[in-house]
C-alpha positions as CSV (number, residue, x, y, z in Angstrom):
1,X,0.2,0.0,0.1
2,X,2.8,2.5,-0.9
3,X,1.8,5.6,-2.9
4,X,3.3,8.3,-4.8
5,X,2.6,11.9,-4.9
6,X,0.7,11.9,-8.1
7,X,-1.4,8.9,-7.0
8,X,-2.1,10.2,-3.6
9,X,-3.3,13.8,-4.8
10,X,-5.3,12.3,-7.4
11,X,-7.2,9.7,-5.0
12,X,-7.6,12.5,-2.6
13,X,-9.2,15.1,-5.1
14,X,-11.6,12.2,-6.2
15,X,-12.6,11.7,-2.6
16,X,-12.6,15.2,-2.1
17,X,-15.3,15.6,-4.9
18,X,-17.4,13.5,-2.8
19,X,-16.9,14.4,0.7
20,X,-15.9,18.2,0.3
21,X,-12.5,17.7,1.5
22,X,-10.5,18.8,-1.6
23,X,-7.0,18.1,-2.5
24,X,-4.4,17.5,0.4
25,X,-1.4,18.9,-1.4
26,X,-0.7,21.6,1.0
27,X,0.4,18.7,3.7
28,X,3.7,17.9,2.2
29,X,6.1,19.9,4.3
30,X,8.3,18.3,7.1
31,X,11.5,16.5,6.8
32,X,12.3,13.0,8.5
33,X,12.9,12.8,12.4
34,X,16.7,13.5,13.1
35,X,18.8,11.0,15.3
36,X,19.0,13.3,18.3
37,X,15.0,13.1,18.0
38,X,15.1,9.2,18.3
39,X,16.8,9.1,21.5
40,X,14.8,7.1,24.2
41,X,14.6,7.4,28.1
42,X,15.9,4.2,29.3
43,X,12.7,3.7,31.4
44,X,10.5,3.4,28.1
45,X,10.3,0.2,26.0
46,X,12.2,0.3,23.2
47,X,10.9,-0.6,19.5
48,X,12.5,-1.5,16.3
49,X,14.8,1.0,15.3
50,X,13.4,1.5,11.9
51,X,9.7,2.2,13.2
52,X,11.0,4.2,16.4
53,X,11.2,7.8,14.8
54,X,7.9,7.5,13.4
55,X,6.3,6.1,16.8
56,X,8.0,9.3,18.5
57,X,6.5,11.6,15.7
58,X,2.9,10.5,16.7
59,X,3.8,10.7,20.5
60,X,5.2,14.1,20.4
61,X,3.5,15.8,17.9
62,X,0.7,18.2,19.0
63,X,-3.0,16.9,18.2
64,X,-3.8,19.9,16.1
65,X,-0.8,19.3,13.8
66,X,-0.5,15.5,13.7
67,X,-2.5,14.6,10.6
68,X,-0.8,17.6,8.6
69,X,2.5,16.0,9.4
70,X,1.8,12.4,8.8
71,X,0.3,13.6,5.4
72,X,3.2,15.1,4.6
73,X,5.6,12.2,5.1
74,X,3.0,10.2,3.0
75,X,3.8,12.6,0.0
76,X,7.4,12.0,0.5
77,X,6.8,7.8,0.3
78,X,5.7,6.7,3.9
79,X,3.7,3.7,3.4
80,X,0.2,2.9,4.9
81,X,1.6,-0.3,6.6
82,X,4.4,1.9,8.6
83,X,1.8,4.2,9.6
84,X,-0.5,1.3,11.0
85,X,2.3,-0.1,12.6
86,X,3.4,3.1,14.3
87,X,-0.2,3.8,15.2
88,X,-0.6,0.4,17.1
89,X,2.8,0.7,18.8
90,X,2.2,4.2,20.1
91,X,-1.0,3.1,21.5
92,X,0.4,0.3,23.2
93,X,3.5,2.1,24.8
94,X,1.4,5.2,25.9
95,X,-2.1,3.9,26.9
96,X,-2.8,1.9,29.7
97,X,-5.5,-0.7,29.5
98,X,-6.5,-0.1,33.0
99,X,-8.8,0.4,35.0
100,X,-10.8,-1.2,32.2
101,X,-9.6,-2.6,28.8
102,X,-11.7,0.0,27.1
103,X,-12.5,3.4,27.6
104,X,-9.2,5.3,26.7
105,X,-7.5,2.0,25.5
106,X,-10.0,2.3,22.6
107,X,-7.2,3.9,21.0
108,X,-5.5,0.5,20.5
109,X,-8.5,-1.3,20.1
110,X,-9.8,0.7,17.0
111,X,-6.6,0.2,14.9
112,X,-7.8,-2.8,13.4
113,X,-11.2,-1.8,13.0
114,X,-10.0,1.3,11.3
115,X,-7.8,-1.1,9.0
116,X,-10.5,-3.1,8.0
117,X,-12.6,-0.3,7.0
118,X,-9.7,1.2,5.0
119,X,-9.4,-2.4,3.1
120,X,-12.9,-2.2,2.4
121,X,-13.1,1.2,0.8
122,X,-12.1,2.6,-2.3
123,X,-8.8,4.4,-3.0
124,X,-10.5,7.9,-2.4
125,X,-11.6,6.8,1.1
126,X,-8.6,4.6,2.4
127,X,-6.7,7.2,4.5
128,X,-10.0,8.6,6.1
129,X,-10.4,6.0,9.0
130,X,-6.5,5.8,9.6
131,X,-6.5,9.7,10.3
132,X,-9.3,9.5,12.4
133,X,-7.8,6.7,14.6
134,X,-4.5,8.8,14.5
135,X,-6.4,11.7,16.0
136,X,-7.9,9.8,18.4
137,X,-4.9,8.4,19.5
138,X,-4.0,11.8,20.8
139,X,-7.2,12.2,22.8
140,X,-6.6,9.0,24.4
141,X,-2.8,9.9,24.8
142,X,-3.9,13.0,26.7
143,X,-6.5,11.1,28.7
144,X,-3.6,8.7,29.9
145,X,-1.3,11.9,31.0
146,X,-4.1,13.1,33.3
147,X,-4.6,9.7,34.8
148,X,-0.9,9.3,35.6
149,X,1.0,9.3,32.8
150,X,1.6,5.7,32.2
151,X,4.3,4.4,29.8
152,X,5.2,0.6,29.0
153,X,8.5,0.1,30.5
154,X,11.4,-2.2,29.2
155,X,11.0,-6.0,30.2
156,X,12.9,-7.5,33.3
157,X,15.5,-9.5,31.2
158,X,16.5,-11.2,34.1
159,X,13.2,-12.6,34.7
160,X,12.8,-13.8,31.1
161,X,12.5,-17.7,30.6
162,X,14.7,-19.5,28.4
163,X,12.9,-20.9,24.9
164,X,12.4,-24.2,26.4
165,X,10.0,-22.9,29.2
166,X,8.6,-20.0,27.9
167,X,5.4,-21.6,27.2
168,X,5.3,-23.2,30.6
169,X,6.0,-20.3,32.3
170,X,3.5,-18.1,30.4
171,X,0.5,-20.6,31.3
172,X,1.7,-20.8,34.8
173,X,1.9,-17.0,35.1
174,X,-1.7,-16.5,33.5
175,X,-3.3,-19.1,35.7
176,X,-2.0,-17.4,38.8
177,X,-2.7,-13.9,37.4
178,X,0.7,-13.1,38.0
179,X,1.4,-9.9,35.9
180,X,5.1,-9.5,36.5
181,X,5.8,-13.2,35.6
182,X,3.6,-13.1,32.7
183,X,5.3,-10.1,31.4
184,X,8.6,-11.7,31.5
185,X,7.2,-15.0,29.8
186,X,5.4,-13.1,27.1
187,X,8.6,-11.5,26.2
188,X,10.1,-15.2,26.1
189,X,7.2,-16.5,23.8
190,X,7.7,-13.5,21.7
191,X,11.3,-14.4,20.9
192,X,11.2,-17.9,20.5
193,X,7.8,-19.3,19.7
194,X,5.9,-19.1,16.4
195,X,3.1,-16.4,15.7
196,X,0.5,-19.2,15.7
197,X,2.1,-21.2,18.6
198,X,1.6,-17.7,20.7
199,X,-1.9,-16.8,19.5
200,X,-3.2,-20.2,20.1
201,X,-2.5,-19.5,23.8
202,X,-3.8,-16.1,23.7
203,X,-7.3,-17.1,21.9
204,X,-7.9,-19.1,25.1
205,X,-6.8,-16.6,27.6
206,X,-8.8,-13.9,25.5
207,X,-12.1,-15.8,25.9
208,X,-11.6,-16.9,29.5
209,X,-13.6,-14.2,31.5
210,X,-16.3,-11.7,30.9
211,X,-14.5,-8.6,32.5
212,X,-14.5,-5.6,30.3
213,X,-17.5,-6.6,28.3
214,X,-15.6,-8.6,25.6
215,X,-12.8,-6.4,25.1
216,X,-10.1,-8.8,26.1
217,X,-11.5,-11.4,23.0
218,X,-11.6,-8.3,21.1
219,X,-8.1,-7.1,22.0
220,X,-6.8,-10.6,20.9
221,X,-8.5,-11.0,17.6
222,X,-7.6,-7.3,16.7
223,X,-4.0,-7.5,17.8
224,X,-3.5,-10.8,15.9
225,X,-4.9,-9.5,12.5
226,X,-3.0,-6.1,12.7
227,X,0.4,-8.0,13.4
228,X,-0.4,-10.0,10.5
229,X,-0.2,-6.8,8.1
230,X,2.6,-4.9,10.1
231,X,4.9,-7.7,10.8
232,X,5.8,-10.1,13.4
233,X,9.2,-8.2,14.3
234,X,6.6,-5.4,16.2
235,X,5.1,-8.6,18.3
236,X,6.8,-8.2,21.4
237,X,5.5,-5.0,23.2
238,X,2.2,-5.7,21.6
239,X,2.1,-9.0,23.2
240,X,3.2,-7.7,26.5
241,X,0.1,-5.1,26.3
242,X,-2.0,-7.9,25.5
243,X,-1.1,-10.1,28.5
244,X,-1.2,-7.0,31.0
245,X,-4.8,-6.4,29.6
246,X,-6.0,-9.9,30.0
247,X,-4.8,-9.8,33.5
248,X,-7.0,-7.1,34.5
249,X,-9.5,-7.9,37.5
250,X,-11.2,-6.4,40.4
251,X,-9.6,-6.5,44.0
252,X,-8.7,-10.1,44.6
253,X,-7.0,-12.9,42.8
254,X,-9.6,-14.7,40.4
255,X,-7.7,-17.8,40.8
256,X,-8.3,-17.7,44.6
257,X,-12.0,-16.6,44.1
258,X,-15.6,-17.8,42.3
259,X,-16.0,-14.7,40.4
260,X,-19.2,-14.8,38.1
261,X,-17.2,-13.2,35.4
262,X,-14.9,-16.9,35.4
263,X,-17.6,-19.3,36.2
264,X,-18.7,-20.1,32.4
265,X,-14.9,-21.1,31.5
266,X,-14.6,-23.0,34.3
267,X,-17.8,-25.0,33.7
268,X,-17.0,-25.1,30.0
269,X,-13.9,-27.0,30.4
270,X,-15.8,-30.3,31.3
271,X,-18.4,-29.3,28.8
272,X,-15.9,-28.9,25.8
273,X,-14.6,-32.5,26.8
274,X,-18.0,-34.1,26.3
275,X,-18.5,-32.7,22.8
276,X,-17.8,-36.0,20.6
277,X,-15.0,-36.1,18.0
278,X,-15.9,-34.9,14.5
279,X,-18.3,-32.5,15.7
280,X,-17.1,-29.9,12.9
281,X,-18.6,-32.3,10.2
282,X,-22.2,-32.0,11.2
283,X,-25.1,-30.7,8.8
284,X,-26.9,-27.7,8.5
285,X,-30.2,-27.4,10.7
286,X,-32.3,-24.0,10.6
287,X,-34.8,-25.5,13.4
288,X,-31.5,-26.1,15.7
289,X,-30.4,-22.5,15.0
290,X,-34.1,-21.5,15.9
291,X,-33.9,-23.4,18.9
292,X,-30.8,-22.4,20.2
293,X,-31.8,-18.5,19.5
294,X,-34.8,-19.5,21.8
295,X,-32.3,-20.2,24.8
296,X,-30.1,-17.5,24.1
297,X,-33.3,-15.1,24.4
298,X,-34.7,-16.9,27.7
299,X,-32.2,-19.1,29.2
300,X,-29.1,-19.0,31.9
301,X,-25.8,-19.3,30.5
302,X,-25.6,-23.0,31.7
303,X,-28.9,-23.7,29.4
304,X,-27.1,-21.9,26.4
305,X,-23.9,-23.9,26.9
306,X,-25.6,-27.4,27.4
307,X,-27.5,-26.6,24.5
308,X,-24.6,-26.1,22.5
309,X,-23.1,-29.2,23.6
310,X,-26.3,-31.3,23.1
311,X,-26.7,-30.0,19.2
312,X,-23.1,-30.6,18.0
313,X,-23.6,-34.0,19.6
314,X,-26.7,-34.5,17.7
315,X,-24.9,-33.8,14.6
316,X,-25.8,-30.3,13.9
317,X,-23.4,-28.1,11.9
318,X,-20.8,-25.5,13.8
319,X,-22.4,-23.0,11.1
320,X,-25.7,-23.5,12.4
321,X,-24.3,-22.6,15.9
322,X,-22.6,-19.7,14.9
323,X,-26.1,-18.5,13.0
324,X,-27.9,-18.5,16.1
325,X,-25.0,-16.6,18.0
326,X,-25.0,-13.9,15.1
327,X,-28.6,-13.3,15.1
328,X,-28.5,-13.7,19.0
329,X,-26.3,-10.5,19.2
330,X,-28.4,-8.9,16.5
331,X,-31.6,-9.4,18.4
332,X,-29.8,-7.5,21.4
333,X,-29.4,-4.3,19.1
334,X,-33.0,-4.5,18.7
335,X,-33.8,-4.7,21.9
336,X,-31.7,-2.2,23.5
337,X,-29.4,-0.3,21.0
338,X,-26.6,0.8,22.9
339,X,-23.3,0.0,24.5
340,X,-24.0,-3.6,25.9
341,X,-25.7,-4.6,22.6
342,X,-22.8,-3.1,20.4
343,X,-20.3,-5.2,22.4
344,X,-22.3,-8.1,21.8
345,X,-21.9,-8.1,18.3
346,X,-18.2,-6.8,18.4
347,X,-17.4,-9.6,21.1
348,X,-19.4,-12.2,18.6
349,X,-16.9,-10.9,15.7
350,X,-13.8,-11.6,17.9
351,X,-14.9,-14.8,19.1
352,X,-15.8,-16.0,15.7
353,X,-12.6,-14.8,14.2
354,X,-10.6,-16.6,16.8
355,X,-12.7,-19.7,16.2
356,X,-11.7,-19.5,12.4
357,X,-8.1,-19.0,13.0
358,X,-7.6,-21.5,15.7
359,X,-6.1,-24.6,14.9
360,X,-6.7,-26.3,18.0
361,X,-9.9,-28.4,18.5
362,X,-10.4,-27.9,22.2
363,X,-10.0,-24.2,21.6
364,X,-12.5,-24.3,19.2
365,X,-15.2,-25.8,21.1
366,X,-14.6,-23.4,24.0
367,X,-14.7,-20.5,21.8
368,X,-18.3,-21.2,20.8
369,X,-19.1,-22.4,24.0
370,X,-18.0,-19.1,25.7
371,X,-19.6,-16.9,23.0
372,X,-23.1,-18.7,23.7
373,X,-22.5,-17.9,27.5
374,X,-21.4,-14.5,26.8
375,X,-24.4,-13.6,24.8
376,X,-26.8,-14.6,28.0
377,X,-24.8,-12.3,30.1
378,X,-25.1,-9.4,27.6
379,X,-28.9,-10.0,27.5
380,X,-28.9,-9.9,31.4
381,X,-26.8,-6.8,31.4
382,X,-29.5,-4.9,29.5
383,X,-31.5,-4.4,32.4
384,X,-29.2,-2.1,34.1
385,X,-29.0,0.4,31.0
386,X,-32.7,1.1,30.8
387,X,-35.7,0.1,28.8
388,X,-35.6,-3.1,27.2
389,X,-37.9,-3.7,24.1
390,X,-39.6,-7.1,23.5
391,X,-38.4,-7.7,20.3
392,X,-37.3,-10.7,18.2
393,X,-34.7,-10.4,15.2
394,X,-37.0,-13.3,13.5
395,X,-39.9,-11.2,13.8
396,X,-38.6,-8.1,12.3
397,X,-40.8,-6.9,9.4
398,X,-39.6,-5.5,6.1
399,X,-41.2,-2.2,4.8
400,X,-40.8,0.6,2.8
401,X,-38.7,-0.4,-0.2
402,X,-39.8,-2.2,-3.4
403,X,-37.7,-4.2,-6.0
404,X,-38.6,-1.9,-8.6
405,X,-37.2,1.1,-6.7
406,X,-33.8,2.1,-8.2
407,X,-30.9,0.6,-5.6
408,X,-28.9,4.2,-5.2
409,X,-32.4,5.9,-4.3
410,X,-33.2,3.0,-1.9
411,X,-30.1,3.1,0.1
412,X,-30.5,6.9,0.3
413,X,-33.8,6.7,1.6
414,X,-32.7,3.8,4.2
415,X,-30.0,6.2,5.5
416,X,-32.0,9.2,5.6
417,X,-34.6,7.4,7.5
418,X,-31.7,6.3,10.0
419,X,-31.3,9.9,11.0
420,X,-34.9,10.1,12.0
421,X,-36.3,6.6,13.2
422,X,-33.5,3.6,13.4
423,X,-36.0,0.9,13.8
424,X,-38.0,2.1,10.5
425,X,-34.6,2.4,8.8
426,X,-34.0,-1.5,9.8
427,X,-37.1,-2.5,8.4
428,X,-36.4,-0.6,5.2
429,X,-33.1,-2.1,4.9
430,X,-34.6,-5.8,5.7
431,X,-36.9,-5.0,2.7
432,X,-34.2,-3.9,0.5
433,X,-32.4,-7.0,0.9
434,X,-35.0,-9.3,0.7
435,X,-36.2,-7.5,-2.4
436,X,-33.0,-8.9,-4.1
437,X,-30.9,-5.8,-4.2
438,X,-27.2,-6.6,-3.7
439,X,-26.0,-5.7,-0.2
440,X,-22.8,-4.0,-1.3
441,X,-24.4,-0.3,-2.1
442,X,-25.7,-0.6,1.7
443,X,-22.5,-1.8,3.0
444,X,-20.5,0.9,1.2
445,X,-22.9,3.6,2.3
446,X,-22.8,2.4,5.7
447,X,-19.1,2.6,5.7
448,X,-18.8,5.9,4.1
449,X,-21.1,7.4,6.4
450,X,-19.0,6.3,9.4
451,X,-15.9,7.8,7.8
452,X,-17.9,11.2,7.5
453,X,-20.2,11.0,10.8
454,X,-18.4,8.8,13.4
455,X,-17.1,10.4,16.3
456,X,-16.4,7.6,18.7
457,X,-14.1,4.4,18.5
458,X,-17.3,2.3,18.8
459,X,-18.4,3.7,15.4
460,X,-15.7,2.1,13.7
461,X,-15.9,-1.1,16.0
462,X,-19.3,-1.9,15.2
463,X,-19.6,-1.4,11.8
464,X,-16.3,-3.0,10.9
465,X,-17.7,-6.2,12.9
466,X,-21.1,-6.1,11.7
467,X,-20.1,-5.7,8.1
468,X,-17.8,-8.5,8.1
469,X,-20.0,-10.9,9.7
470,X,-22.7,-10.2,7.4
471,X,-20.9,-12.7,5.0
472,X,-20.2,-15.2,7.8
473,X,-23.9,-15.8,8.7
474,X,-25.7,-18.2,6.2
475,X,-27.9,-16.4,3.8
476,X,-31.2,-17.3,5.7
477,X,-29.9,-15.3,8.6
478,X,-27.7,-12.5,7.2
479,X,-30.2,-10.2,5.9
480,X,-31.9,-9.9,9.3
481,X,-28.5,-9.3,11.0
482,X,-27.4,-6.7,8.7
483,X,-30.9,-4.9,9.1
484,X,-30.7,-4.9,12.7
485,X,-27.3,-2.9,12.8
486,X,-29.0,0.1,11.2
487,X,-30.2,0.5,15.1
488,X,-26.4,1.5,15.6
489,X,-25.0,2.8,12.3
490,X,-25.1,6.7,11.5
491,X,-27.6,8.3,9.6
492,X,-26.8,10.7,6.2
493,X,-28.4,13.6,8.0
494,X,-26.5,13.1,11.1
495,X,-23.6,15.7,11.9
496,X,-20.1,15.6,10.4
497,X,-17.2,14.6,12.6
498,X,-14.3,17.0,13.8
499,X,-12.1,15.3,11.3
500,X,-14.3,16.4,8.4
501,X,-14.3,20.0,9.8
502,X,-10.5,20.0,10.7
503,X,-9.5,18.9,7.0
504,X,-11.6,21.3,5.2
505,X,-10.1,24.0,7.9
506,X,-6.8,23.1,7.2
507,X,-7.5,23.6,3.2
508,X,-8.9,27.0,3.8
509,X,-6.0,28.2,5.4
């Protein structure tokens, strides 16, 4: 994803005609970071020497100048991959994943979501989500400074286990919830184990507890996906941050307690062992999906997990399980559109990604079981957030769009309605899809509106998750799932975000 000056300016001008941004040629100014500027405090973790100067640029440039300075370097040949790597590493080094793996730490969590949005965009839009994430990093960095100015330090080299003991030391430390031992063991793993081996471990630990409403699983999936783009050479500080995040807990060591957040994992160890060999070779069964969806709607976490075991042992395909999980998350959007249901969707996306990426049979079973348990816990959490509608995703009725209507006109009507009445827009979207229209115009419009209207990392996290998982659900389930997402997607009449205003102001200066 490298670009020369001509191509960058041409793409920017084409995009500007659509979003009112114009050409970004005014941004090509600054020279390289000097060797003196790249000197590091010995108390701060060191990064790869080729990326350190760019990370320092992101860390030290004031928020009101960062986008201009990064754009100037892009004109001089800075690549997309370098910007993405520096953005993730700057977040990892400067933003603490405490007191929760969320809040200000979304500067890290949102990087992969912005990356996915970029990959799914035309050239004219590709830099917009990354620039948004750069700007958001500065906001989170400032918040971290106000809360104590945490910075990741260097690893205790004397505690790093030798290669033959790194895995054993990591597992023991994570099971004990021992932060210092886990930090050293993680460094040992990063230096001596393969990427797949390392993430097989993290897939499990990311799903073992419900603290931070799914952010732990989200960080595991997002960090793995971003590392595949930026390169494993950057893994060590990211993995150290990840292990630290996964060990977040309240007072008292979870290994010595029976907290509700940990119970499903403990019970699912024995449940996973009861699933028969060959479970992955079952047959699709829509009735089984409907039954599991009913349980997710009314049953306990134990009920849902037991039903997953029973269905798999009966020969039901895992895809039918996932169809119920996707629509179960989507139904929570209809019942109460907000932060809880949003994370039901993004957590399901992360757990499903880990399920697909894992090569370990037991891990894959555990991820399915944990996702079922989590959805019941998300449903229970709705009660503390206000009114909960009595709504079912399988009873969402289409309305307002006919097959004869022009596709572009129909999509425009849907997103205009989304600014007035989200539920009505969801029904129109379902009518659009059931009329046989292609989903891509709806998906591209949703993504473009997030670029223009999104002012929160959840806008990127949610849209990237739901627009991806539309294709992971079976055809009979994906239309209602995507339609339900209109409850949290922006409408065309919503206010433009500050990034658009900032860019326009810079062009007029």
